[in-house]
DOBA-144465 format. One record per atom (N, C-alpha, C, O): y negated, x, z negated; residue in one letter; atom name; residue number from 1. Coordinates in steps of 0.1 Angstrom, whole numbers, plus 5000, padded with zeros to 4 digits. Each point is the difference from the previous one (the first is absolute). Layout:
N
py;px;pz;code;site;pos
Y;X;Z;a;CA;NUM
...
This chain:
206
py;px;pz;code;site;pos
5012;5007;5000;m;N;1
4988;4994;5000;m;CA;1
4988;5009;5000;m;C;1
5000;5011;4996;m;O;1
4989;4982;5010;e;N;2
4987;5008;5002;e;CA;2
4990;4995;4991;e;C;2
4999;4988;4997;e;O;2
4992;5020;4998;y;N;3
4989;4995;4992;y;CA;3
4987;5008;5003;y;C;3
5000;5012;5003;y;O;3
4989;4981;4997;l;N;4
4987;5006;5000;l;CA;4
4994;5001;4985;l;C;4
4999;4991;4993;l;O;4
4998;5022;5005;v;N;5
4994;5003;4986;v;CA;5
4987;5004;5001;v;C;5
4997;5010;5007;v;O;5
4993;4984;4985;t;N;6
4988;5005;4999;t;CA;6
4999;5007;4987;t;C;6
5002;4995;4989;t;O;6
4995;5018;5013;m;N;7
5000;5010;4988;m;CA;7
4986;5004;4998;m;C;7
4993;5006;5008;m;O;7
5002;4991;4979;t;N;8
4987;5003;4996;t;CA;8
5000;5010;4989;t;C;8
5006;4998;4989;t;O;8
4988;5013;5012;t;N;9
5000;5011;4990;t;CA;9
4987;5001;4992;t;C;9
4989;5000;5006;t;O;9
5011;5001;4982;q;N;10
4988;5001;4990;q;CA;10
5003;5014;4993;q;C;10
5009;5000;4991;q;O;10
4984;5010;5012;v;N;11
5002;5013;4991;v;CA;11
4992;4998;4988;v;C;11
4989;4995;5001;v;O;11
5017;5007;4988;p;N;12
4993;4999;4986;p;CA;12
4988;5010;5000;p;C;12
5002;5012;5003;p;O;12
4987;4983;4991;d;N;13
4988;5009;4999;d;CA;13
5004;5011;4992;d;C;13
5007;5000;4990;d;O;13
4987;5012;5016;g;N;14
5002;5013;4991;g;CA;14
5013;5006;5005;g;C;14
5003;5011;4995;g;O;14
5004;4985;5014;t;N;15
5012;5007;5005;t;CA;15
4995;5012;5009;t;C;15
4991;4999;5008;t;O;15
5015;5013;4988;a;N;16
4996;5012;5008;a;CA;16
5004;4999;5014;a;C;16
5010;4993;5004;a;O;16
4982;5013;5005;e;N;17
5003;5000;5014;e;CA;17
5013;5008;5004;e;C;17
5007;4997;5009;e;O;17
4996;5012;4983;a;N;18
5013;5008;5002;a;CA;18
5012;4990;4998;a;C;18
5010;5001;5007;a;O;18
4988;4990;4984;a;N;19
5011;4989;4996;a;CA;19
5001;4991;5012;a;C;19
5012;4997;5004;a;O;19
4977;4999;5002;v;N;20
5000;4991;5010;v;CA;20
5007;5006;5012;v;C;20
5008;4994;5007;v;O;20
4988;5018;4995;q;N;21
5007;5007;5013;q;CA;21
5013;5002;4998;q;C;21
5008;4997;5009;q;O;21
4997;5006;4979;d;N;22
5014;5002;4998;d;CA;22
5008;4987;5002;d;C;22
5011;5000;5006;d;O;22
4984;4988;4989;i;N;23
5008;4988;5002;i;CA;23
4999;4996;5014;i;C;23
5009;4994;5005;i;O;23
4980;5009;5002;r;N;24
5000;4997;5015;r;CA;24
5010;5008;5007;r;C;24
5007;4995;5008;r;O;24
4995;5017;4989;t;N;25
5010;5009;5006;t;CA;25
5013;4996;4998;t;C;25
5008;5000;5009;t;O;25
4995;4995;4979;r;N;26
5013;4994;4996;r;CA;26
5003;4987;5007;r;C;26
5011;4997;5004;r;O;26
4978;4995;4997;e;N;27
5001;4988;5008;e;CA;27
5003;5001;5013;e;C;27
5008;4991;5005;e;O;27
4988;5019;5002;a;N;28
5001;5002;5013;a;CA;28
5015;5005;5003;a;C;28
5006;4996;5010;a;O;28
4999;5012;4981;g;N;29
5013;5004;5001;g;CA;29
5011;4989;4998;g;C;29
5010;4999;5006;g;O;29
4987;4992;4984;r;N;30
5008;4990;4998;r;CA;30
5000;4990;5012;r;C;30
5010;4994;5003;r;O;30
4979;5004;5002;s;N;31
4999;4991;5013;s;CA;31
5009;5005;5010;s;C;31
5007;4991;5006;s;O;31
4993;5022;4996;r;N;32
5009;5005;5011;r;CA;32
5014;4998;4995;r;C;32
5008;4997;5009;r;O;32
4996;5003;4980;q;N;33
5013;4999;4995;q;CA;33
5005;4984;5004;q;C;33
5010;4996;5005;q;O;33
4980;4995;4990;l;N;34
5003;4986;5002;l;CA;34
5001;4997;5014;l;C;34
5008;4991;5004;l;O;34
4984;5014;5005;a;N;35
5001;4999;5015;a;CA;35
5013;5004;5005;a;C;35
5007;4993;5008;a;O;35
4998;5018;4988;t;N;36
5012;5005;5004;t;CA;36
5012;4992;4995;t;C;36
5011;5000;5007;t;O;36
4988;4994;4981;q;N;37
5009;4989;4995;q;CA;37
4999;4987;5007;q;C;37
5008;4991;4997;q;O;37
4982;5007;5012;g;N;38
4999;4986;5006;g;CA;38
4992;4990;4992;g;C;38
5000;4988;5003;g;O;38
4994;5016;4986;h;N;39
4993;4990;4992;h;CA;39
4985;4999;5002;h;C;39
4994;4989;4999;h;O;39
5000;5021;5005;l;N;40
4986;5000;5005;l;CA;40
4999;5001;5014;l;C;40
5004;5010;5006;l;O;40
4991;4980;5000;l;N;41
5000;4998;5014;l;CA;41
4986;5004;5007;l;C;41
5000;5006;5010;l;O;41
4990;4990;4983;r;N;42
4987;5003;5005;r;CA;42
4990;5000;4989;r;C;42
5003;4995;4989;r;O;42
4985;5012;5013;l;N;43
4989;5001;4991;l;CA;43
4988;4999;5007;l;C;43
4999;5006;5010;l;O;43
4990;4987;4985;w;N;44
4988;4999;5005;w;CA;44
4989;4998;4989;w;C;44
5001;4996;4989;w;O;44
4986;5009;5017;r;N;45
4988;4996;4992;r;CA;45
4993;4988;5005;r;C;45
4997;5000;5012;r;O;45
5000;4991;4981;p;N;46
4991;4988;5004;p;CA;46
4985;5005;4999;p;C;46
4997;5011;4997;p;O;46
4994;4981;5006;p;N;47
4986;5003;4998;p;CA;47
4998;5001;4984;p;C;47
5006;4992;4992;p;O;47
4986;5018;5003;l;N;48
4999;5002;4986;l;CA;48
4984;5001;4997;l;C;48
4992;5003;5008;l;O;48
5005;4993;4980;q;N;49
4987;5002;4995;q;CA;49
4998;5014;4994;q;C;49
5011;5006;4995;q;O;49
4978;5000;5004;p;N;50
4999;5013;4994;p;CA;50
5007;5001;4986;p;C;50
4997;4992;4991;p;O;50
5011;5018;5008;g;N;51
5007;5002;4987;g;CA;51
5013;4991;4999;g;C;51
5007;5001;4990;g;O;51
4995;4992;5019;e;N;52
5013;4991;5000;e;CA;52
5012;5008;5005;e;C;52
4999;5007;5010;e;O;52
5012;4992;4983;w;N;53
5013;5007;5004;w;CA;53
5010;4989;5002;w;C;53
5005;4994;4990;w;O;53
4998;5002;5022;r;N;54
5009;4990;5004;r;CA;54
5007;5004;5013;r;C;54
4995;5005;5009;r;O;54
5020;4991;4989;t;N;55
5008;5002;5012;t;CA;55
5008;4990;5003;t;C;55
5004;4993;4990;t;O;55
4999;5004;5022;l;N;56
5011;4989;5005;l;CA;56
5012;5008;5004;l;C;56
4999;5009;5008;l;O;56
5013;4986;4986;g;N;57
5012;5005;5003;g;CA;57
5010;4990;5004;g;C;57
5002;4989;4995;g;O;57
5007;5015;5016;l;N;58
5011;4991;5005;l;CA;58
5012;5006;4995;l;C;58
5004;5010;5004;l;O;58
5003;4983;4986;f;N;59
5013;5005;4995;f;CA;59
5012;4993;5003;f;C;59
4999;4988;5004;f;O;59
5012;5018;4994;a;N;60
5014;4992;5003;a;CA;60
5007;5002;4987;a;C;60
5000;5011;4994;a;O;60
5007;4979;5002;a;N;61
5008;5000;4988;a;CA;61
5009;4989;5001;a;C;61
4997;4990;5007;a;O;61
5015;5011;4984;d;N;62
5010;4988;5000;d;CA;62
4996;4989;4992;d;C;62
5007;4990;5000;d;O;62
4982;5011;4993;g;N;63
4994;4989;4992;g;CA;63
4990;5006;4991;g;C;63
4996;5011;5000;g;O;63
4998;4977;4992;g;N;64
4989;5005;4992;g;CA;64
5002;5010;4990;g;C;64
4991;5009;4998;g;O;64
5022;4991;4995;a;N;65
5003;5010;4991;a;CA;65
5000;5015;5006;a;C;65
4995;5009;4995;a;O;65
5011;4991;5017;e;N;66
5001;5014;5005;e;CA;66
4986;5005;5006;e;C;66
4996;5012;4999;e;O;66
4995;4978;5006;l;N;67
4987;5003;5003;l;CA;67
4993;5005;4988;l;C;67
4993;5011;5000;l;O;67
5008;4982;4989;e;N;68
4992;5004;4987;e;CA;68
5005;5014;4996;e;C;68
4992;5009;4997;e;O;68
5021;4995;5004;s;N;69
5005;5013;4997;s;CA;69
4993;5011;5010;s;C;69
4996;5011;4995;s;O;69
5003;4986;5018;v;N;70
4994;5008;5010;v;CA;70
4985;5002;4995;v;C;70
4996;5012;4999;v;O;70
4996;4978;4999;l;N;71
4987;5001;4997;l;CA;71
4997;5008;4987;l;C;71
4990;5007;4999;l;O;71
5019;4990;4992;a;N;72
4999;5007;4986;a;CA;72
5002;5016;5001;a;C;72
4996;5007;4991;a;O;72
5010;4997;5019;s;N;73
5005;5014;5002;s;CA;73
4989;5007;5006;s;C;73
5002;5012;5003;s;O;73
4986;4982;5001;m;N;74
4990;5007;5007;m;CA;74
4990;5005;4989;m;C;74
4995;4993;4992;m;O;74
5001;5020;5009;p;N;75
4992;5005;4989;p;CA;75
4987;4994;4997;p;C;75
4996;5000;4989;p;O;75
4997;4993;5022;l;N;76
4988;4994;4998;l;CA;76
5001;4986;4993;l;C;76
4990;4994;4997;l;O;76
5022;5002;5000;r;N;77
5002;4987;4994;r;CA;77
4995;5000;4985;r;C;77
4997;4989;4995;r;O;77
5001;5022;5000;v;N;78
4994;5001;4985;v;CA;78
4986;4995;5000;v;C;78
4995;4996;4990;v;O;78
4997;5005;5021;w;N;79
4987;4995;5001;w;CA;79
4998;4989;5011;w;C;79
4989;4997;5004;w;O;79
5022;4996;5000;r;N;80
5000;4991;5011;r;CA;80
5004;4986;4996;r;C;80
5009;4999;4991;r;O;80
4986;4992;5015;t;N;81
5005;4987;5001;t;CA;81
5005;4995;5013;t;C;81
4993;5002;5010;t;O;81
5019;4991;4991;d;N;82
5004;4997;5012;d;CA;82
5001;4985;5003;d;C;82
5006;4993;4991;d;O;82
4989;5002;5020;e;N;83
5001;4986;5004;e;CA;83
5011;4999;5011;e;C;83
4998;5005;5011;e;O;83
5013;4988;4986;v;N;84
5012;4999;5009;v;CA;84
5000;4987;5008;v;C;84
4998;4989;4994;v;O;84
5003;5011;5019;t;N;85
5003;4988;5008;t;CA;85
5013;5003;5007;t;C;85
5002;5010;5006;t;O;85
5007;4980;4992;a;N;86
5012;5000;5007;a;CA;86
4999;4995;5014;a;C;86
4993;4990;5003;a;O;86
5013;5017;5006;l;N;87
4999;4997;5014;l;CA;87
5013;4995;5006;l;C;87
5010;5007;4997;l;O;87
4991;4984;5011;s;N;88
5012;4993;5005;s;CA;88
5000;5003;5015;s;C;88
4990;5001;5006;s;O;88
5021;5000;5000;p;N;89
5001;5000;5014;p;CA;89
4992;4989;5008;p;C;89
5000;4988;4997;p;O;89
4995;5017;5013;h;N;90
4992;4990;5010;h;CA;90
5008;4998;5014;h;C;90
5005;5011;5005;h;O;90
4997;4979;5000;p;N;91
5008;4999;5013;p;CA;91
4994;5008;5011;p;C;91
5007;5005;5009;p;O;91
4979;4996;4991;d;N;92
4992;5008;5010;d;CA;92
4998;5014;4996;d;C;92
4992;5007;5007;d;O;92
5014;4999;4983;d;N;93
4999;5014;4997;d;CA;93
5005;5008;5011;d;C;93
5012;4998;5003;d;O;93
4981;5013;5003;p;N;94
5006;5008;5009;p;CA;94
5011;5008;4995;p;C;94
5010;5004;5007;p;O;94
4990;4999;4981;d;N;95
5010;5010;4992;d;CA;95
5013;4993;4996;d;C;95
5008;5007;4995;d;O;95
4993;4980;5008;r;N;96
5013;4993;4995;r;CA;96
5011;5006;5008;r;C;96
4998;5003;5012;r;O;96
5013;4999;4981;p;N;97
5012;5005;5005;p;CA;97
5006;4991;5010;p;C;97
5007;5005;5010;p;O;97
4991;4981;4989;t;N;98
5006;4991;5009;t;CA;98
4992;4998;5013;t;C;98
5005;4993;5009;t;O;98
4983;5013;4991;q;N;99
4993;5000;5013;q;CA;99
5007;5005;5011;q;C;99
5007;5010;4998;q;O;99
4991;4984;5015;k;N;100
5009;5006;5012;k;CA;100
4993;5013;5003;k;C;100
4988;5001;5000;k;O;100
5020;5009;5004;p;N;101
4994;5013;5005;p;CA;101
4991;4999;5011;p;C;101
5003;4992;5009;p;O;101
4987;5016;4991;g;N;102
4991;5000;5012;g;CA;102
4993;5013;5002;g;C;102
5004;5009;4992;g;O;102
4986;4993;5017;p;N;103
4995;5012;5001;p;CA;103
4991;5004;4988;p;C;103
4995;4991;4992;p;O;103
5004;5022;5006;a;N;104
4994;5005;4989;a;CA;104
4984;4996;5000;a;C;104
4994;5000;5010;a;O;104
5000;4996;4979;p;N;105
4987;4995;4999;p;CA;105
4991;5012;5006;p;C;105
5003;5012;4999;p;O;105
4985;4984;5008;s;N;106
4991;5009;5005;s;CA;106
4991;5004;4988;s;C;106
4996;4992;4992;s;O;106
4999;5020;5007;p;N;107
4992;5004;4989;p;CA;107
4986;4994;5001;p;C;107
4993;5004;5009;p;O;107
5003;4988;4983;a;N;108
4986;4994;5000;a;CA;108
4989;5008;4996;a;C;108
4989;4998;5003;a;O;108
5014;5012;4988;g;N;109
4989;5008;4996;g;CA;109
4990;4994;4991;g;C;109
5002;4988;4997;g;O;109
4988;5018;4998;g;N;110
4990;4993;4992;g;CA;110
5005;5001;4984;g;C;110
5007;5008;4996;g;O;110
4988;4982;4998;r;N;111
5001;4997;4987;r;CA;111
5011;4990;4997;r;C;111
5005;4991;5008;r;O;111
4999;5011;4980;e;N;112
5009;4989;4994;e;CA;112
4993;4989;4991;e;C;112
4990;5002;4994;e;O;112
5015;4986;5007;f;N;113
4994;4989;4992;f;CA;113
5011;4992;4994;f;C;113
5011;5000;5006;f;O;113
4987;4994;4982;l;N;114
5009;4990;4994;l;CA;114
4992;4987;5002;l;C;114
4988;5000;4998;l;O;114
5020;4990;5005;t;N;115
4995;4986;5001;t;CA;115
5008;4991;4991;t;C;115
5012;5001;5000;t;O;115
4981;4990;4993;t;N;116
5006;4989;4993;t;CA;116
4998;4988;5007;t;C;116
4988;4996;5001;t;O;116
5021;4997;5005;f;N;117
4998;4987;5007;f;CA;117
5005;4988;4990;f;C;117
5009;5002;4991;f;O;117
4983;4987;5010;t;N;118
5005;4988;4994;t;CA;118
4997;4989;5011;t;C;118
4989;4997;5005;t;O;118
5023;4998;4999;v;N;119
5000;4989;5011;v;CA;119
4999;4987;4994;v;C;119
5008;4997;4991;v;O;119
4982;4994;5013;s;N;120
4999;4986;4994;s;CA;120
5000;4992;5013;s;C;120
4989;5000;5007;s;O;120
5021;4993;4996;v;N;121
5000;4991;5012;v;CA;121
4994;4987;4997;v;C;121
5005;4993;4990;v;O;121
4985;5002;5017;p;N;122
4995;4988;4998;p;CA;122
5010;4987;4999;p;C;122
5008;4998;5010;p;O;122
4991;4995;4981;g;N;123
5010;4989;4997;g;CA;123
5003;4991;5011;g;C;123
5011;4995;5002;g;O;123
4979;5003;5007;d;N;124
5002;4991;5012;d;CA;124
5006;5006;5012;d;C;124
5000;4994;5011;d;O;124
5004;5020;4988;t;N;125
5006;5007;5011;t;CA;125
5013;4995;5003;t;C;125
5009;4999;4991;t;O;125
4993;4998;5022;a;N;126
5014;4996;5005;a;CA;126
5010;5010;4998;a;C;126
4996;5012;5002;a;O;126
5017;4986;4993;p;N;127
5009;5009;4998;p;CA;127
5004;5008;5012;p;C;127
5004;5012;4998;p;O;127
4996;4983;5014;e;N;128
5002;5008;5012;e;CA;128
4990;5009;5002;e;C;128
5002;5011;5006;e;O;128
4985;4987;4991;t;N;129
4990;5009;5002;t;CA;129
5002;5012;4990;t;C;129
4997;5011;5004;t;O;129
5007;4986;4983;v;N;130
5002;5011;4991;v;CA;130
5010;5009;5005;v;C;130
4999;5012;5000;v;O;130
5013;4982;5005;d;N;131
5011;5006;5005;d;CA;131
4997;5010;5012;d;C;131
5005;5011;5001;d;O;131
4987;4984;5008;a;N;132
4996;5008;5012;a;CA;132
4989;5010;4996;a;C;132
5001;5011;5006;a;O;132
4991;4988;4985;t;N;133
4991;5010;4996;t;CA;133
5006;5011;4992;t;C;133
4997;5012;5002;t;O;133
5014;4983;4990;t;N;134
5008;5011;4993;t;CA;134
5007;5009;5009;t;C;134
5000;5012;4998;t;O;134
5006;4981;5013;k;N;135
5008;5008;5009;k;CA;135
4990;5009;5008;k;C;135
5005;5012;5001;k;O;135
4984;4985;5003;r;N;136
4990;5009;5006;r;CA;136
4995;5011;4991;r;C;136
4998;5011;5005;r;O;136
5001;4986;4982;q;N;137
4997;5010;4990;q;CA;137
5010;5010;5000;q;C;137
4996;5012;5000;q;O;137
5018;4985;5000;a;N;138
5010;5010;5000;a;CA;138
4999;5008;5013;a;C;138
5001;5012;4998;a;O;138
4997;4983;5013;d;N;139
4999;5006;5013;d;CA;139
4988;5011;4999;d;C;139
5002;5011;5004;d;O;139
4989;4984;4991;r;N;140
4987;5009;4999;r;CA;140
5002;5011;4990;r;C;140
4995;5012;5002;r;O;140
5012;4986;4988;a;N;141
5003;5010;4990;a;CA;141
5010;5010;5007;a;C;141
4998;5012;4998;a;O;141
5011;4985;5009;r;N;142
5009;5009;5008;r;CA;142
4991;5009;5010;r;C;142
5002;5012;5001;r;O;142
4989;4981;5006;d;N;143
4992;5007;5009;d;CA;143
4991;5010;4992;d;C;143
5000;5012;5003;d;O;143
4993;4985;4987;l;N;144
4994;5009;4992;l;CA;144
5007;5012;4994;l;C;144
4995;5011;5000;l;O;144
5018;4986;4995;a;N;145
5008;5011;4996;a;CA;145
5003;5010;5011;a;C;145
5000;5012;4998;a;O;145
5002;4982;5015;r;N;146
5002;5009;5011;r;CA;146
4989;5009;5004;r;C;146
5002;5011;5005;r;O;146
4986;4983;4991;r;N;147
4988;5008;5003;r;CA;147
4997;5010;4989;r;C;147
4991;5008;5002;r;O;147
5017;4991;4987;g;N;148
4997;5010;4989;g;CA;148
4989;4994;4990;g;C;148
4996;5007;4991;g;O;148
5000;4980;5012;n;N;149
4989;4995;4991;n;CA;149
5007;4994;4986;n;C;149
4995;5002;4989;n;O;149
5016;4991;5013;l;N;150
5007;4995;4988;l;CA;150
5010;5009;4995;l;C;150
5010;5002;5008;l;O;150
4989;5003;4980;e;N;151
5010;5010;4996;e;CA;151
5011;4991;4991;e;C;151
5012;5001;5002;e;O;151
4983;4992;4989;r;N;152
5009;4992;4991;r;CA;152
4995;4986;4996;r;C;152
4988;4998;5001;r;O;152
5020;4993;4996;l;N;153
4996;4987;4995;l;CA;153
5009;4996;4989;l;C;153
5012;5002;5001;l;O;153
4983;4992;4989;w;N;154
5008;4995;4989;w;CA;154
4996;4987;4995;w;C;154
4988;4996;5002;w;O;154
5021;4997;4992;t;N;155
4996;4986;4995;t;CA;155
4996;5003;4985;t;C;155
5007;5007;4992;t;O;155
4981;4988;5003;l;N;156
4995;5000;4987;l;CA;156
5004;4988;4991;l;C;156
5004;4990;5006;l;O;156
4996;5011;4982;p;N;157
5003;4988;4991;p;CA;157
4989;4990;5003;p;C;157
4988;5003;5002;p;O;157
5016;4984;4998;g;N;158
4990;4989;5002;g;CA;158
5002;4995;5014;g;C;158
5005;5007;5008;g;O;158
4991;4980;4994;p;N;159
5002;4994;5014;p;CA;159
4992;5004;5009;p;C;159
4988;5001;4998;p;O;159
5017;5004;5014;g;N;160
4992;5003;5011;g;CA;160
4993;5014;5000;g;C;160
4991;5002;5007;g;O;160
5015;5007;4984;r;N;161
4992;5012;4998;r;CA;161
5008;5012;5006;r;C;161
5013;5000;4999;r;O;161
4981;5010;5007;a;N;162
5006;5010;5006;a;CA;162
4992;5013;4999;a;C;162
4988;5000;4999;a;O;162
5019;5012;5000;l;N;163
4992;5012;5000;l;CA;163
5003;5008;5013;l;C;163
5012;5001;5003;l;O;163
4978;5005;5005;g;N;164
5002;5008;5010;g;CA;164
4995;5014;5000;g;C;164
4989;5002;4994;g;O;164
5018;5007;5012;l;N;165
4995;5014;5001;l;CA;165
4997;5003;5015;l;C;165
5009;4999;5009;l;O;165
4980;5004;4994;w;N;166
4995;5002;5014;w;CA;166
4993;5012;5003;w;C;166
4995;5007;4991;w;O;166
5005;4996;5022;q;N;167
4991;5012;5005;q;CA;167
4990;4995;5010;q;C;167
5003;4993;5010;q;O;167
4984;5012;4988;a;N;168
4990;4995;5009;a;CA;168
4989;5011;5001;a;C;168
4999;5008;4990;a;O;168
4994;4993;5021;p;N;169
4990;5011;5001;p;CA;169
4989;5000;4989;p;C;169
4995;5010;4996;p;O;169
5002;4976;5000;d;N;170
4989;4999;4989;d;CA;170
5000;4985;4996;d;C;170
5007;4992;5005;d;O;170
4985;5005;4984;p;N;171
5000;4987;4995;p;CA;171
4997;4989;5011;p;C;171
5006;4989;5000;p;O;171
4986;5014;5009;a;N;172
4996;4991;5012;a;CA;172
5013;4998;5008;a;C;172
5002;4988;5004;a;O;172
5005;5022;4999;g;N;173
5012;4999;5008;g;CA;173
5011;4992;4991;g;C;173
5007;4993;5006;g;O;173
4993;5009;4982;m;N;174
5010;4992;4992;m;CA;174
4997;4986;5000;m;C;174
5009;4992;5000;m;O;174
4978;5005;4999;n;N;175
4996;4985;5002;n;CA;175
5003;4994;5012;n;C;175
5003;4988;5001;n;O;175
4996;5020;5010;v;N;176
5006;4994;5014;v;CA;176
5014;4997;4999;v;C;176
5005;4990;5005;v;O;176
5002;5020;4989;i;N;177
5014;4997;4999;i;CA;177
5004;4987;4993;i;C;177
5008;4992;5005;i;O;177
4986;5007;4984;l;N;178
5002;4988;4992;l;CA;178
4996;4987;5007;l;C;178
5008;4990;4999;l;O;178
4982;5010;5008;a;N;179
4994;4989;5007;a;CA;179
5010;4996;5011;a;C;179
5001;4988;5003;a;O;179
5007;5021;5003;s;N;180
5010;4998;5010;s;CA;180
5013;4992;4995;s;C;180
5008;4996;5009;s;O;180
4993;5003;4979;l;N;181
5013;4994;4994;l;CA;181
5000;4986;5001;l;C;181
4991;4993;4994;l;O;181
5018;5000;5012;p;N;182
5001;4985;5002;p;CA;182
4997;4992;4987;p;C;182
4993;4990;5001;p;O;182
5011;5015;4988;l;N;183
4998;4994;4987;l;CA;183
4986;5002;4994;l;C;183
4996;4995;4989;l;O;183
4996;5013;5017;y;N;184
4989;5004;4995;y;CA;184
4989;4989;4995;y;C;184
4993;5001;4990;y;O;184
5008;4989;5018;a;N;185
4991;4987;4996;a;CA;185
5004;4994;4986;a;C;185
4992;4993;4994;a;O;185
5021;5010;5003;w;N;186
5004;4994;4988;w;CA;186
5001;5009;4989;w;C;186
5005;4996;4990;w;O;186
4989;5017;5011;m;N;187
5003;5010;4990;m;CA;187
4987;5003;4994;m;C;187
4989;4999;5006;m;O;187
5012;5005;4981;s;N;188
4990;5008;4993;s;CA;188
5005;5014;4999;s;C;188
5012;5002;4997;s;O;188
4980;5007;5004;v;N;189
5005;5015;5002;v;CA;189
4992;5009;4990;v;C;189
4987;4999;5000;v;O;189
5018;5009;4993;q;N;190
4993;5011;4993;q;CA;190
5006;5013;5006;q;C;190
5012;5003;5000;q;O;190
4978;5004;5004;t;N;191
5004;5013;5007;t;CA;191
4995;5012;4991;t;C;191
4988;5001;4996;t;O;191
5021;5009;5001;t;N;192
4998;5012;4993;t;CA;192
5000;5012;5008;t;C;192
5011;5004;5003;t;O;192
4978;5003;5001;p;N;193
5002;5012;5008;p;CA;193
5006;5011;4990;p;C;193
4998;5000;4988;p;O;193
5011;5010;5019;l;N;194
5007;5009;4991;l;CA;194
4996;5014;5005;l;C;194
4996;5002;5011;l;O;194
5006;5007;4981;t;N;195
4997;5014;5002;t;CA;195
5012;5008;4996;t;C;195
5007;4996;4991;t;O;195
4995;5016;5015;p;N;196
5013;5007;4996;p;CA;196
5000;5005;4987;p;C;196
4989;5004;4995;p;O;196
5023;4996;4999;h;N;197
5001;5006;4986;h;CA;197
5008;5013;5002;h;C;197
5010;5000;5007;h;O;197
4986;5012;4988;p;N;198
5006;5012;5001;p;CA;198
5015;5001;4999;p;C;198
5007;5008;5006;p;O;198
4998;4983;4984;s;N;199
5014;4999;4997;s;CA;199
5008;4989;5008;s;C;199
5011;4996;4996;s;O;199
4982;4998;5015;d;N;200
5007;4989;5008;d;CA;200
5011;5008;5007;d;C;200
4998;5010;5006;d;O;200
5015;4984;4992;p;N;201
5012;5004;5006;p;CA;201
4999;5001;5015;p;C;201
5007;5008;5006;p;O;201
4985;4983;5001;a;N;202
4998;5000;5014;a;CA;202
4994;5014;5004;a;C;202
5004;5005;5010;a;O;202
4988;5001;4983;l;N;203
4994;5012;5004;l;CA;203
5009;5012;5001;l;C;203
4997;5009;5008;l;O;203
5014;4990;4984;a;N;204
5009;5010;5000;a;CA;204
5009;4999;5015;a;C;204
5006;5010;5004;a;O;204
4994;4978;5001;k;N;205
5007;4998;5011;k;CA;205
4993;5005;5013;k;C;205
5006;5002;5010;k;O;205
4982;5001;4989;d;N;206
4991;5004;5012;d;CA;206
5003;5014;5003;d;C;206
4994;5005;5010;d;O;206
């Protein structure tokens, strides 16, 4: 099972800089170990206020107890609070093992973005319209995955909610991609631009 974890660190006042650097170094080493073990999949930095220390992590574990053990093993946990969101498979996720094989996605380049969707279908919408629009949404998701724009898609807790990981050249380009989705008229969307984290396992693959 996969989890999105928002990790917020508060260093106690008066902590020596040498102690901070030591724990950072040990955290980076532990992150590499967890990536090798298959528990840490990705790390990003969201937009931050001055002095804020916050990281987004994509983790894999067999359940909440194992995830807690993984998070507790990270040196920064002594100064950190973790907000965990369980992620469920989405039928349009390009990374699903059951997806039919196809050509490798084209590299989209640019920046990564996380999007949280909530789909609210108007109550007077005909069922056949919903079915047709949902099918076109799936087709569009496959097209965007082939183009390298859609990296991952998960179902979030709550009705009609999903989390997407995307690549786009810039925020304006991300908005163009979102507006092209057939379900867009029924969506509310929150978009988070991401910047690379030095311990992101994806950087080690480059």
